[in-house]
Each structure stands twice: as structure tokens, then as C-alpha cells.
C-alpha positions as CSV (number, residue, x, y, z in Angstrom):
1,M,-9.8,-32.0,-6.3
2,K,-11.1,-29.7,-3.6
3,R,-11.8,-27.0,-6.2
4,L,-8.4,-27.5,-7.7
5,E,-6.8,-27.3,-4.2
6,R,-8.5,-24.0,-3.5
7,C,-7.3,-22.4,-6.8
8,V,-3.7,-23.7,-6.2
9,L,-3.7,-22.2,-2.7
10,K,-4.8,-18.9,-4.1
11,F,-1.8,-18.5,-6.3
12,M,0.5,-19.7,-3.5
13,K,-0.5,-17.3,-0.8
14,D,-0.6,-14.3,-3.2
15,G,3.1,-14.1,-3.5
16,F,3.9,-12.6,-0.1
17,I,7.1,-13.6,1.6
18,K,8.2,-12.3,5.0
19,I,11.9,-11.4,5.1
20,A,14.1,-10.8,8.1
21,C,17.4,-8.9,8.3
22,V,19.1,-9.6,11.5
23,T,21.9,-7.7,13.3
24,P,22.9,-10.0,16.2
25,A,25.2,-9.0,19.0
26,L,28.6,-10.5,18.2
27,R,32.1,-11.1,19.7
28,V,35.0,-10.8,17.3
29,A,36.6,-14.3,16.8
30,D,34.2,-16.0,19.2
31,C,32.6,-18.4,16.8
32,D,30.7,-20.5,19.4
33,Y,29.1,-17.4,21.0
34,N,28.2,-15.9,17.6
35,A,26.6,-19.2,16.4
36,V,24.4,-19.2,19.5
37,Q,23.3,-15.6,18.8
38,I,22.6,-16.5,15.1
39,V,20.5,-19.5,16.0
40,D,18.5,-17.7,18.7
41,T,17.7,-14.7,16.6
42,G,17.1,-16.8,13.5
43,K,14.6,-19.0,15.3
44,K,12.9,-16.0,16.6
45,A,12.6,-14.6,13.1
46,A,11.3,-17.9,11.7
47,A,8.7,-18.1,14.5
48,A,7.5,-14.7,13.5
49,G,6.9,-16.0,10.0
50,A,10.1,-15.1,8.1
51,K,10.9,-17.4,5.3
52,L,14.3,-15.8,4.4
53,V,16.6,-14.7,7.3
54,V,19.7,-12.7,6.4
55,F,22.6,-12.2,8.7
56,P,25.6,-9.9,8.2
57,E,28.9,-10.5,6.4
58,L,31.3,-12.9,8.2
59,C,28.9,-12.9,11.2
60,I,30.1,-16.3,12.4
61,T,33.6,-15.0,13.1
62,G,33.1,-11.3,13.1
63,Y,34.3,-9.1,10.2
64,T,37.1,-7.3,11.9
65,C,39.3,-10.3,12.7
66,G,42.2,-9.0,10.6
67,D,45.1,-11.4,10.3
68,L,43.3,-13.9,12.6
69,F,41.6,-15.0,9.3
70,L,44.9,-16.7,8.5
71,Q,44.7,-18.8,11.7
72,Q,43.7,-22.4,11.2
73,S,41.9,-22.3,14.6
74,L,39.5,-19.6,13.5
75,L,38.7,-21.2,10.2
76,Q,38.0,-24.5,11.8
77,G,36.0,-22.8,14.6
78,A,33.9,-21.1,11.9
79,W,33.2,-24.3,10.1
80,S,32.2,-26.1,13.3
81,A,29.9,-23.2,14.2
82,L,28.3,-23.5,10.8
83,E,27.7,-27.2,11.4
84,M,26.1,-26.3,14.8
85,I,23.8,-23.7,13.0
86,L,22.7,-26.3,10.5
87,R,21.9,-28.8,13.3
88,E,20.0,-26.3,15.4
89,T,17.9,-24.9,12.6
90,A,17.1,-28.2,10.9
91,Q,13.5,-28.1,12.1
92,S,13.0,-24.4,11.1
93,S,10.9,-23.5,8.1
94,A,13.1,-20.6,7.0
95,V,16.2,-20.3,4.8
96,F,19.2,-18.8,6.8
97,L,22.0,-16.9,5.2
98,A,25.1,-16.6,7.4
99,G,28.6,-15.3,6.6
100,L,31.9,-17.1,7.3
101,P,35.4,-17.5,5.9
102,F,35.8,-20.6,3.7
103,A,39.2,-22.1,2.6
104,W,39.2,-24.0,-0.7
105,N,42.0,-25.0,-3.1
106,D,44.7,-22.9,-1.3
107,A,42.6,-19.7,-1.2
108,L,40.3,-18.1,1.3
109,Y,36.9,-16.8,0.4
110,N,34.4,-14.5,2.2
111,C,31.3,-16.5,1.8
112,A,27.6,-16.7,2.5
113,A,26.3,-20.1,3.6
114,V,22.7,-20.8,2.4
115,C,21.2,-23.1,5.1
116,Y,17.8,-24.8,5.0
117,R,16.5,-27.6,7.2
118,G,19.9,-28.8,8.2
119,Q,21.2,-28.8,4.6
120,L,23.8,-26.5,3.1
121,L,22.2,-25.5,-0.2
122,G,25.2,-23.5,-1.4
123,L,28.2,-21.4,-0.6
124,V,28.3,-18.0,-2.3
125,P,31.7,-16.2,-2.3
126,K,32.2,-12.4,-2.4
127,Q,33.4,-11.3,-5.8
128,N,34.4,-7.7,-5.3
129,I,37.1,-7.5,-2.7
130,P,37.9,-4.0,-1.4
131,N,41.5,-2.8,-1.1
132,Y,41.2,0.6,0.5
133,S,42.6,1.5,3.9
134,E,39.8,0.5,6.3
135,F,38.7,-2.5,4.3
136,Y,41.9,-4.1,3.1
137,E,40.3,-7.5,2.4
138,M,42.8,-8.4,-0.3
139,R,45.3,-9.1,2.4
140,H,43.2,-12.2,3.3
141,F,40.5,-13.0,0.8
142,T,40.3,-14.0,-2.9
143,S,37.6,-12.9,-5.3
144,G,35.1,-15.7,-5.7
145,P,34.5,-17.4,-9.1
146,D,31.3,-17.4,-11.0
147,A,29.1,-20.5,-10.5
148,T,29.0,-22.8,-13.6
149,P,27.6,-26.3,-13.8
150,D,30.9,-27.7,-14.8
151,G,33.0,-26.3,-11.9
152,A,30.6,-25.2,-9.2
153,I,29.9,-28.4,-7.3
154,I,32.5,-29.1,-4.6
155,S,32.7,-32.0,-2.1
156,I,33.1,-31.0,1.5
157,S,32.6,-32.5,4.9
158,V,29.6,-31.4,6.9
159,S,29.2,-33.0,10.3
160,E,31.4,-35.9,9.2
161,R,29.4,-36.5,6.0
162,M,30.8,-35.7,2.6
163,V,28.2,-33.6,0.7
164,F,28.2,-31.9,-2.7
165,V,27.6,-28.2,-2.5
166,P,27.3,-25.5,-5.2
167,F,30.1,-23.0,-4.9
168,G,30.3,-19.8,-6.9
169,A,29.0,-16.2,-6.9
170,K,26.2,-16.4,-9.5
171,Q,23.7,-18.8,-8.0
172,I,19.9,-18.7,-7.8
173,F,17.9,-20.5,-5.1
174,S,14.2,-21.1,-5.9
175,C,11.2,-22.4,-3.9
176,T,9.5,-25.3,-5.7
177,Q,6.1,-24.4,-4.3
178,M,6.4,-20.7,-5.3
179,P,8.8,-20.3,-8.2
180,D,8.6,-16.5,-7.9
181,F,10.3,-16.8,-4.5
182,S,13.8,-17.0,-6.0
183,F,16.8,-15.2,-4.5
184,G,20.4,-14.5,-5.2
185,V,23.2,-13.4,-2.8
186,E,25.6,-10.6,-2.8
187,I,28.2,-9.7,-0.1
188,C,28.7,-6.0,0.9
189,E,31.0,-4.5,-1.7
190,D,29.3,-6.5,-4.5
191,V,26.5,-3.9,-4.5
192,W,28.8,-0.8,-4.6
193,V,30.3,-1.6,-7.9
194,G,29.0,-0.8,-11.4
195,D,28.4,-4.3,-12.7
196,T,27.0,-6.1,-9.7
197,P,26.6,-9.8,-9.5
198,S,22.9,-9.2,-8.9
199,V,22.4,-8.1,-12.5
200,K,22.7,-11.6,-13.9
201,M,20.9,-13.1,-10.9
202,A,17.9,-10.8,-11.6
203,A,18.1,-11.6,-15.3
204,G,18.1,-15.3,-14.4
205,G,14.8,-14.9,-12.4
206,A,15.9,-13.9,-8.8
207,T,13.2,-11.6,-7.5
208,I,15.0,-11.1,-4.2
209,I,18.7,-10.2,-3.7
210,A,20.1,-10.7,-0.2
211,N,23.2,-8.8,0.9
212,L,25.3,-9.9,3.8
213,S,27.1,-6.7,4.7
214,C,29.5,-5.2,7.2
215,S,29.6,-1.5,6.3
216,D,31.2,0.9,8.7
217,E,29.3,4.1,9.5
218,I,30.6,7.6,8.7
219,I,28.8,10.9,8.1
220,G,26.7,10.8,4.9
221,K,27.0,7.0,4.2
222,E,23.6,6.2,5.5
223,N,21.9,8.2,2.8
224,Y,24.2,7.0,0.1
225,R,23.7,3.4,1.1
226,R,19.9,3.8,1.0
227,T,20.1,5.5,-2.4
228,I,22.3,2.7,-3.9
229,L,19.9,0.0,-2.7
230,Q,16.8,1.9,-3.9
231,A,18.4,2.4,-7.3
232,K,19.5,-1.2,-7.6
233,S,16.2,-2.7,-6.6
234,G,14.4,-0.3,-9.0
235,S,16.6,-1.1,-12.0
236,L,16.4,-4.8,-11.4
237,L,12.7,-4.8,-10.4
238,C,13.6,-6.9,-7.3
239,A,13.4,-6.8,-3.6
240,Y,16.7,-6.1,-1.8
241,A,17.4,-7.3,1.7
242,Y,20.4,-5.7,3.3
243,A,21.7,-7.1,6.6
244,D,24.4,-4.9,8.2
245,A,26.8,-5.6,11.1
246,G,26.4,-3.7,14.3
247,F,27.3,-4.0,18.0
248,G,30.4,-6.1,18.7
249,E,32.1,-5.4,15.3
250,S,33.1,-1.9,16.3
251,T,36.8,-2.2,17.0
252,Q,39.9,0.0,16.6
253,D,39.2,2.7,14.0
254,M,35.7,1.7,12.7
255,V,32.2,1.9,14.0
256,F,29.3,-0.2,12.7
257,A,25.7,0.9,13.0
258,G,23.5,-2.1,11.9
259,H,21.8,-0.2,9.1
260,N,19.4,-2.8,7.8
261,L,17.1,-2.1,4.9
262,I,14.5,-4.0,3.0
263,V,13.6,-2.4,-0.3
264,E,11.1,-3.4,-3.0
265,N,11.4,-2.0,-6.6
266,G,12.9,1.3,-5.4
267,S,10.7,1.8,-2.4
268,V,11.9,1.3,1.2
269,L,9.6,-1.1,2.9
270,E,11.4,-1.1,6.3
271,E,14.6,0.5,7.6
272,S,16.3,0.0,11.0
273,K,17.5,2.9,13.2
274,L,21.2,3.2,13.3
275,F,23.2,1.8,16.3
276,T,20.5,-0.8,17.1
277,D,20.6,-4.6,17.2
278,G,17.7,-6.9,16.4
279,I,15.5,-8.0,13.6
280,L,14.0,-6.0,10.8
281,Y,10.9,-7.6,9.1
282,A,9.1,-6.8,5.8
283,D,6.6,-8.5,3.6
284,V,7.9,-8.7,0.0
285,D,5.4,-9.3,-2.8
286,V,7.3,-11.5,-5.3
287,Q,4.2,-11.9,-7.4
288,R,4.1,-8.2,-7.9
289,L,7.8,-8.1,-8.9
290,A,7.3,-10.9,-11.3
291,S,4.3,-9.0,-12.8
292,E,6.5,-5.9,-13.2
293,R,9.1,-7.9,-15.1
294,R,6.5,-9.5,-17.4
295,R,5.2,-6.0,-18.1
296,S,8.7,-4.6,-18.8
297,N,9.7,-7.7,-20.9
298,T,13.4,-7.2,-20.3
299,F,14.1,-10.2,-18.1
300,S,14.9,-13.3,-20.3
301,P,16.3,-16.6,-19.1
302,L,20.1,-16.8,-19.0
303,P,21.9,-19.7,-20.8
304,A,22.4,-22.7,-18.6
305,D,26.1,-22.3,-18.5
306,E,26.0,-18.8,-17.0
307,I,24.3,-19.5,-13.6
308,I,23.6,-22.4,-11.4
309,R,20.2,-23.0,-10.0
310,S,19.2,-24.8,-6.8
311,N,15.6,-25.7,-5.7
312,F,14.3,-26.1,-2.2
313,S,10.9,-27.3,-1.0
314,M,9.1,-25.2,1.6
315,S,5.7,-25.5,3.2
316,L,4.0,-22.1,2.8
317,E,1.3,-20.7,5.0
318,E,-0.7,-17.5,4.8
319,T,1.6,-14.6,5.5
320,K,0.2,-12.3,8.1
321,L,0.8,-9.0,6.4
322,S,2.5,-6.1,8.3
323,R,3.3,-4.0,5.2
324,L,1.4,-0.8,4.7
325,I,-1.5,-1.1,2.2
326,D,-2.3,2.5,1.1
327,P,-6.1,3.0,0.6
328,A,-5.3,5.8,-1.8
329,P,-2.5,4.4,-4.1
330,F,-2.9,7.2,-6.6
331,V,-2.3,9.9,-4.0
332,P,1.2,10.5,-2.5
333,S,1.6,10.6,1.2
334,G,3.1,13.7,2.9
335,N,2.1,17.2,2.2
336,Q,5.3,18.2,0.4
337,E,5.3,15.2,-1.9
338,L,1.6,15.7,-2.6
339,A,2.1,19.3,-3.5
340,Q,5.0,18.5,-5.8
341,R,2.9,15.8,-7.5
342,C,-0.1,18.0,-8.0
343,E,2.1,20.8,-9.5
344,K,3.6,18.3,-11.9
345,I,0.3,16.7,-12.9
346,I,-1.4,20.0,-13.7
347,T,1.7,21.1,-15.6
348,L,1.7,17.8,-17.6
349,Q,-2.0,18.3,-18.4
350,A,-1.5,21.9,-19.4
351,M,1.6,21.2,-21.5
352,G,-0.2,18.5,-23.4
353,L,-3.1,20.8,-24.2
354,A,-0.8,23.7,-25.0
355,T,1.1,21.5,-27.5
356,R,-2.2,20.5,-29.2
357,L,-3.3,24.1,-29.4
358,K,0.0,25.2,-30.9
359,A,0.2,22.3,-33.3
360,I,-3.2,23.1,-34.9
361,S,-2.8,26.9,-34.6
362,C,-5.8,27.1,-32.4
363,K,-6.4,30.0,-29.9
364,T,-9.9,29.0,-28.8
365,A,-10.9,26.1,-26.5
366,V,-14.4,25.2,-25.4
367,V,-15.3,23.4,-22.1
368,G,-18.7,22.5,-20.7
369,L,-18.6,23.9,-17.1
370,S,-21.1,22.2,-14.8
371,G,-19.8,23.4,-11.5
372,G,-18.6,19.9,-10.6
373,L,-15.1,18.6,-9.9
374,D,-14.1,17.2,-13.3
375,S,-15.1,20.3,-15.4
376,T,-13.5,22.5,-12.8
377,L,-10.2,20.7,-13.2
378,A,-10.6,20.9,-17.0
379,L,-11.0,24.7,-16.8
380,I,-8.0,25.0,-14.5
381,V,-5.9,23.0,-17.0
382,M,-7.2,25.2,-19.8
383,V,-6.2,28.4,-17.8
384,H,-2.6,27.0,-17.3
385,A,-2.3,26.0,-21.0
386,F,-3.4,29.4,-22.2
387,R,-0.8,31.0,-19.9
388,I,1.9,28.7,-21.4
389,C,0.9,29.6,-24.9
390,G,0.5,33.3,-24.1
391,Y,-3.0,33.4,-25.5
392,D,-5.8,35.8,-24.7
393,P,-8.0,34.3,-21.9
394,N,-11.0,35.5,-23.9
395,G,-10.3,32.5,-26.1
396,M,-11.4,30.2,-23.2
397,I,-15.1,29.6,-23.7
398,A,-16.8,28.2,-20.7
399,V,-20.3,27.0,-21.4
400,T,-23.0,26.3,-18.8
401,M,-26.0,24.4,-20.1
402,P,-28.7,24.2,-17.5
403,C,-31.3,21.5,-17.9
404,F,-33.7,19.4,-15.8
405,G,-31.2,18.4,-13.1
406,T,-29.2,21.5,-12.7
407,T,-29.1,22.9,-9.2
408,D,-28.6,26.6,-8.3
409,R,-25.4,25.7,-6.4
410,T,-23.6,24.1,-9.3
411,Y,-24.9,26.8,-11.8
412,Q,-23.7,29.6,-9.6
413,N,-20.3,28.0,-9.0
414,A,-19.8,27.5,-12.8
415,C,-20.5,31.1,-13.4
416,R,-18.2,32.3,-10.7
417,L,-15.4,30.1,-11.8
418,A,-15.6,31.3,-15.4
419,K,-15.6,34.9,-14.4
420,A,-12.8,34.6,-11.8
421,Y,-10.5,32.9,-14.4
422,G,-11.3,35.5,-17.1
423,A,-13.0,33.0,-19.4
424,N,-15.7,33.9,-21.9
425,L,-18.9,32.6,-20.2
426,R,-21.7,31.4,-22.4
427,E,-25.0,30.3,-20.9
428,I,-27.0,28.0,-23.3
429,P,-30.1,26.4,-21.6
430,I,-30.9,23.1,-23.3
431,Q,-34.4,22.3,-21.8
432,D,-36.3,23.3,-24.9
433,S,-34.0,21.5,-27.3
434,V,-34.1,18.3,-25.2
435,K,-37.9,18.5,-25.0
436,Q,-38.1,18.8,-28.8
437,H,-35.8,15.8,-29.1
438,F,-38.0,13.8,-26.8
439,E,-41.0,14.7,-28.9
440,D,-39.1,13.6,-32.0
441,I,-38.2,10.2,-30.7
442,G,-41.4,9.6,-28.6
443,Q,-39.8,9.8,-25.2
444,S,-42.0,10.9,-22.3
445,L,-40.8,13.7,-20.2
446,D,-42.1,11.9,-17.1
447,V,-40.0,8.7,-17.7
448,H,-36.7,9.3,-16.0
449,D,-34.8,6.4,-17.7
450,V,-31.5,6.1,-19.4
451,T,-32.8,7.8,-22.5
452,Y,-34.0,10.7,-20.4
453,E,-30.5,11.1,-18.9
454,N,-28.3,10.4,-22.0
455,S,-30.3,12.7,-24.3
456,Q,-29.2,15.6,-22.1
457,A,-25.6,14.5,-22.1
458,R,-25.6,14.1,-25.9
459,E,-27.3,17.4,-26.4
460,R,-24.7,19.2,-24.4
461,T,-21.9,17.6,-26.4
462,Q,-23.6,18.6,-29.6
463,V,-23.8,22.2,-28.4
464,L,-20.1,22.2,-27.4
465,M,-19.0,20.6,-30.7
466,D,-21.0,23.0,-32.9
467,L,-20.0,26.0,-30.8
468,A,-16.3,25.0,-31.2
469,N,-16.8,24.8,-35.0
470,K,-18.4,28.2,-35.0
471,E,-15.6,29.8,-32.9
472,G,-12.8,28.0,-34.6
473,G,-11.8,26.1,-31.4
474,I,-11.7,22.6,-30.0
475,V,-13.7,20.9,-27.2
476,I,-11.9,20.0,-24.1
477,G,-13.0,16.8,-22.5
478,T,-13.8,16.6,-18.8
479,G,-14.2,12.9,-18.1
480,D,-11.7,11.2,-15.7
481,L,-10.0,7.8,-15.5
482,S,-12.3,6.4,-12.9
483,E,-15.4,7.1,-15.0
484,L,-13.7,5.5,-18.0
485,A,-12.9,2.4,-15.9
486,L,-16.5,2.1,-14.9
487,G,-18.0,3.2,-18.2
488,W,-19.8,6.0,-16.3
489,A,-20.1,8.1,-19.4
490,T,-22.7,8.6,-22.1
491,Y,-21.4,7.2,-25.4
492,N,-20.9,10.0,-27.8
493,G,-21.9,12.4,-25.0
494,D,-19.5,13.4,-22.3
495,H,-17.5,10.4,-23.6
496,M,-16.4,12.4,-26.6
497,S,-14.2,15.5,-27.0
498,M,-11.3,16.8,-29.1
499,Y,-8.7,16.6,-26.3
500,A,-9.5,14.9,-23.0
501,V,-7.3,16.5,-20.4
502,N,-8.5,14.4,-17.4
503,A,-8.4,11.0,-19.1
504,S,-5.6,9.6,-16.9
505,I,-6.6,11.3,-13.7
506,P,-8.5,9.1,-11.2
507,K,-11.4,10.7,-9.2
508,T,-9.6,10.5,-5.9
509,L,-6.7,12.5,-7.3
510,V,-9.0,15.1,-9.0
511,R,-10.0,16.3,-5.6
512,Y,-6.4,16.9,-4.6
513,L,-5.6,18.7,-7.8
514,V,-8.5,21.1,-7.3
515,A,-7.6,21.6,-3.7
516,Y,-4.0,22.3,-4.7
517,E,-5.2,25.0,-7.1
518,A,-7.4,26.5,-4.4
519,S,-4.3,26.9,-2.2
520,H,-2.5,29.0,-4.9
521,V,-5.2,31.5,-6.0
522,K,-6.8,34.5,-4.3
523,E,-9.3,33.9,-1.6
524,S,-12.4,34.8,-3.5
525,L,-11.6,32.2,-6.2
526,A,-10.4,29.7,-3.5
527,A,-13.8,29.9,-1.8
528,V,-15.5,28.8,-4.9
529,L,-13.1,26.0,-5.5
530,R,-13.6,24.7,-1.9
531,D,-17.4,24.8,-2.4
532,V,-17.0,22.7,-5.6
533,L,-15.0,20.2,-3.5
534,D,-17.8,20.0,-1.0
535,T,-20.5,19.4,-3.7
536,P,-21.6,15.8,-4.1
537,V,-20.4,14.1,-7.3
538,S,-23.3,14.0,-9.7
539,P,-24.1,14.2,-13.5
540,E,-27.2,16.2,-12.5
541,L,-29.4,14.5,-15.1
542,L,-32.4,13.9,-12.8
543,P,-34.5,16.6,-11.3
544,P,-33.3,18.0,-7.9
545,E,-34.9,17.3,-4.6
546,Q,-37.8,19.5,-3.5
547,D,-35.4,21.7,-1.5
548,G,-33.3,22.3,-4.7
549,T,-30.4,20.0,-3.7
550,I,-28.8,17.3,-5.9
551,S,-30.9,14.1,-6.0
552,Q,-28.6,12.0,-8.2
553,K,-25.4,11.1,-6.4
554,T,-23.0,9.1,-8.4
555,E,-21.4,7.1,-5.6
556,E,-24.8,5.9,-4.4
557,L,-25.2,4.4,-7.9
558,V,-21.8,3.0,-8.9
559,G,-20.1,2.8,-5.5
560,P,-17.4,4.8,-3.6
561,Y,-14.7,6.1,-5.9
562,Q,-12.2,5.5,-3.2
563,L,-12.8,1.7,-3.5
564,H,-13.0,1.7,-7.3
565,D,-9.7,3.6,-7.7
566,F,-8.1,1.1,-5.3
567,F,-9.4,-1.8,-7.4
568,L,-8.4,0.0,-10.7
569,Y,-4.8,0.5,-9.5
570,Y,-4.2,-3.1,-8.7
571,V,-6.1,-4.5,-11.8
572,L,-4.2,-2.3,-14.3
573,R,-0.8,-1.7,-12.6
574,F,0.0,-5.3,-11.5
575,G,-2.7,-7.5,-13.0
576,F,-3.6,-9.0,-9.6
577,A,-6.4,-11.5,-9.4
578,P,-9.7,-10.5,-7.7
579,H,-9.0,-12.5,-4.5
580,K,-5.7,-10.8,-3.9
581,I,-7.2,-7.3,-4.5
582,Y,-10.0,-8.2,-2.1
583,R,-7.4,-9.3,0.5
584,L,-5.5,-6.0,0.1
585,A,-8.6,-4.0,0.2
586,K,-9.8,-5.6,3.5
587,I,-6.5,-4.4,5.1
588,A,-6.5,-1.0,3.5
589,F,-10.1,-0.2,4.4
590,D,-10.3,-1.9,7.7
591,G,-12.6,0.3,9.8
592,S,-13.8,2.3,6.8
593,Y,-15.9,-0.3,4.9
594,P,-17.3,-3.6,6.0
595,N,-16.0,-6.6,4.0
596,S,-19.4,-7.2,2.5
597,I,-19.4,-3.7,1.0
598,I,-15.9,-4.1,-0.4
599,L,-16.8,-7.4,-2.0
600,H,-20.1,-6.1,-3.4
601,W,-18.4,-3.2,-5.1
602,L,-15.5,-5.3,-6.3
603,K,-17.9,-7.5,-8.1
604,K,-19.6,-4.5,-9.6
605,F,-16.3,-3.1,-10.7
606,Y,-15.3,-6.2,-12.6
607,Y,-18.7,-6.4,-14.3
608,R,-18.6,-2.7,-15.4
609,F,-14.9,-2.8,-16.3
610,F,-15.4,-5.7,-18.8
611,S,-18.8,-4.7,-20.1
612,Q,-17.8,-1.1,-20.9
613,Q,-14.6,-1.6,-22.7
614,F,-16.3,-0.6,-26.0
615,K,-16.4,3.0,-24.8
616,R,-12.7,3.0,-24.1
617,S,-11.8,1.5,-27.5
618,C,-12.6,4.9,-29.2
619,L,-11.3,7.5,-26.7
620,P,-10.0,10.9,-27.8
621,D,-6.4,11.9,-27.2
622,G,-5.4,13.0,-23.8
623,P,-2.2,13.5,-21.8
624,K,-0.7,10.5,-20.0
625,V,0.4,11.6,-16.5
626,G,0.8,8.3,-14.6
627,S,1.6,4.6,-15.0
628,V,-2.1,3.6,-14.9
629,T,-4.1,4.8,-18.0
630,L,-6.7,3.4,-20.3
631,S,-5.7,4.8,-23.7
632,P,-6.5,2.3,-26.4
633,R,-3.4,3.5,-28.4
634,G,-0.9,1.8,-26.2
635,D,-1.6,1.7,-22.5
636,W,-4.6,-0.6,-22.4
637,R,-5.5,-2.9,-25.3
638,M,-8.5,-5.1,-24.5
639,P,-11.1,-6.7,-26.7
640,S,-14.5,-5.1,-26.3
641,D,-16.2,-8.4,-26.0
642,A,-13.9,-10.3,-23.6
643,S,-15.5,-12.6,-21.1
644,V,-15.4,-11.8,-17.4
645,A,-16.2,-15.4,-16.5
646,L,-12.7,-16.3,-15.1
647,W,-12.7,-13.2,-12.8
648,Q,-16.2,-13.8,-11.7
649,K,-15.4,-17.4,-10.8
650,D,-12.6,-16.2,-8.5
651,L,-14.9,-13.6,-7.0
652,E,-17.6,-16.2,-6.3
653,S,-15.1,-18.2,-4.3
654,L,-14.5,-15.4,-1.8
655,D,-16.0,-15.1,1.6
656,E,-17.0,-11.8,3.3
């Protein structure tokens, strides 16, 4: 079956759906003119790849018609305009949401018409009707009923044909080909109330909430509106598409600014400038939203009598992505946000360590200080923890243990760091003890294999553990999250400690934390920290080059940490399949890494991630600082002997 139809169209185009929020130029009460504007801009949005196109509230008539809503001519003109929109968009591949007044059973409703391929999929009435001065809708409109299977289907005439159409506020519209592409509809005021209709829509499976709005602009409302939508999309784990009225609606005492927003799980994807017309696009990842909901496990199906569901069939093509794919997902953008994040992370690490020290009445901590990034961060955390506890800094024991691969640069930096922070520096060379161990087990000093390397790492851990016993302290672990993901640690060597302060810090973030510390200390110490940042990442387990520089560079062996941290984020945070992560990585690292290199290291990542789980199954305690961690006690529970075959199969189907 053509390789199972190319893995079911790669999980239906990876879950990306392009949404458009449109603010067309309107004329109040000119339904024919408005319909033309809606059709023209809607077709333009669909041609750009949008699959869901959202227009403002009552856009067919204009929102500010006042008592004209009670005129039969306007109501008939609005319905005729809707029929024209249905005819003109019948060949379009997008769902259109347009607002109009709809009279039914002696009442008038403010509705959203859900239009697709010439069919009216549903009419969704506004439920929360404002009654304050500038928006006195209660003069004209009635609150819409909930949609229920028994009373939701109404019979109406569309282009001289009687059709049955779902009518009610709580409806969900789902794409048959991509079930995660499910949306519900709110209208303006519906989102400003406490118990919004979208709560049940999201609980029923809607990953997108569309809002047809006509919200006037006053000082401060822009920020409040944005905050409401971010909070709503975050609490419901959904995307929120908000289409606002603009030019043409401003009449008498109110001005409308066309403030369109597309928000995904609390983050603004795109936002229009105020007082502009046009189309706002964003690529929403409904697969990501569905993954978040499965992880949270709070979205359960609603009973059949609480919501009505309609399906539509849509031909889906590859969405050309315009959304930003951050190559460093663990690192916040913007200097201020980054500084705040670094301050909080170091404080979290230090508070976790301080709590452990206080709990066991311990005033001594031991760290192996190599002069590299990870051990430098561990020392920084130790310093902050001792300050929190009010302990004597002499209880911080920093141990440098030179051996076959130690370079003068890292040795000197370790010594300078310990002295600058007031730690108790101990130098314990381990060459002789390692040589004795080699003799005991029959290992040649000239064979630089894994035994040669790991024996040094385990000897260092033994020294640290025994010294901690002697001094009545605990050993502080230095290994980071990236190393744990790759298994780049010696089992029962640097893999083990009594409290691992860096266990949830990825390598790409370690650099920023050390740099942040450098910006807050005196210059003499900052210079040492900057030199540590400039030093190649290395375990220094192989002899240096002839010129004394580091010969063993980690990223030449396991690959760039920038790539691995990117892979790790999407594997753990969202559970994305390899092909989707590869697609995102190609966009994020365009111009930085060739596709062949990205794919090569992605394959290596999955191999190492699966094969090294046994090391993660017995990790020491460590502070959790982010949403992506590998602690076996709750954050990541994976069998040590799980097969990687399914993931490899997906990887082998990829082209460079």
C-alpha cells in the first residue's frame, strides 16, 4: 500500500493548520458590498494556504447597525449575502466563518455561519449578550441556546433549497482526515465571561477556538484583550483565533482597531497592528496541542447530549510553515527575559541544594572541579546555596584531580575559580592510583579505549565519595540533562553523586547560566568564567595534543549539543515523531547545518537515547527546574530495554 500511504501522509502533515483572521473593509448596512469584501479576502487567504478563515462579528451587515437590525430588509439582505458567500466559496478548500444576524422562532440571534464548499455546516449563536452603554445588544439580540442533538437541527432555506443545519452555541466541527483539527466558535463577549462556551468545546475535543469579534478600542484594552486570550488558550490547551472588526465599523461614539490575534497554548503566534485592515496568518500545530492534552490527562469526552459534532472532509496538503522554529527552545529570547530566567534557574538549583543540606544537617559539600562548564555551574550553585543557608564557605570543598588528559588551561581555571569563590581547594592527582588500577586489572597504559577513559572517571568519583565521608559532607553532581539524554556519562563515575544540581539543565542553557553569573561578579572572577565559556567541552580523559591543548572534544564525538538539545526538547516535551522533528530542525537550522548533518545526528540521538536508558533509571536526586527532565521518579519512566525499531523505521524513510 505504498508504504502504508507514506506512513498515513506522515501523521496527516504533522498537524500543522494555517489559520487566517481577516479584518475586511466594511460599510455599515451594505450587505452586498460586505459580502464581496468577505469573498475576495477569504479567497486570498485560502490561496495562501489557510484552512480556517475567521471574519469579525456581524461582518455581513456591520456590527453598529443599531435599530436597523429590526428591519426586515437588513435581515433578508444579510441572508442573501450569506447565500452569495456560499456560492462564491464553493470551490475553496477552506472553512469560512462569517457573522450575521439570524431570525428564528420570533427571536434574533447574533450568529457565526460556518461555511465550507458551498455548504452551511452550522449556525453558532452568541450566548453572552452585553447590556452596557456602548454595547447594548440586549435591545436587539437574544442569548443563543446550547446545541443538543434533540433540539439543534433546524430546517432553513439556502438558495431556495431546504437544508437541515445544526443551530446552537456548543458545537464542534472536525476534519475527517485530521481529527485533531477540530474547532469551536465563540462570539466576542463569550470570551470575556468567567464560564466561557469554549470550556466545554475544549473538553469535547476542540483544539481551536475561533472568535468573531467587534471590540471597540480604548486605552488599555489592547493589553487586557491579549492577556485574556493568552490565559484562555493556556488554560484550555488550545489555539485561539480572534478576528476583530476595523475600518468601516467606527461610527458615532466608538472606534474599532482590527486587533487580530492568533494564540497557541498561551503564546502569541501572530498579532496585527492596531488600526489596520487585512489578513493575519499563523500556523497552528494541532498535533502539539493534542499531545499536551494527553499529557495533562484532563480532557475527557463529553456526554453525547452536551454538545453536537459535525464532520467535514478536507483535502490536506503540506503546510508551508511561516511560524518561528526556535533553534534553542530551552533558551528564552530577549535579554531581559533571559536574565530573569537565568536568575530563577540558579535560585531553584541553589534552593534545592540548600534544602537538602538543611534536611540532613550537613554543612559540607564536595564537588569535583575540572575547569569545564558543568562543574563550574555546580560550584556556582553551591556558592549560592551556602549563602542561602548562611554557612561558612570553607565547607565548600572543591577538588581538582589532574590525570592523563588534564590541560593546564582547565587546571588553572579550576584553581582560580575555587579561590575566587572562597572554596576549600584540594588538589588530589590520580595518575598513580589509576596506573595501579590498570596494573590490577591488566589494562595497558598505551591502549586508550573505553576502559582507559572510564577508569579515570570512576577513580575521581571514588575520591569524591570517600573525601565526602571523611569530611562529613555530600558529593554534588555536575552532569547535565544533555549528557543524561545521550548517556554521555561513565556509569557509577560522573553518573553518580549525592545530589545532582545540573540534572535538568541542558548543555545549551548551562552556557547562559555561567555567562549570567559572569555578569554579576567582580571582573577578576568574570574573566575566569569567560575563559571557561571559551574552553571546548571535553571530559579530558585522553592525553592532550603536543601543544598542550585539549585533544578530546565532546561535540566531535557525540555531535553538536545545539542539535541534540533541539531533538531532546521535542522528543520529551511533545512526543513528536522523528520525521516531524527532522522537518522542524531543517527550518530551525537552515544555513547553520546541512540536512545531511541534521539527519545523521538525529539518528545518533535516537540510538543513544534508547540504548542508554539504564543509566537514567538510577539517577540521584536533583532539582527540577523546567518541563523537560529525565528523573526516573516521575518525569520520565521508560523501560531500559525498550526497542528503538519503530523510531528507526521512521528515520530510514527520511530524505536529506
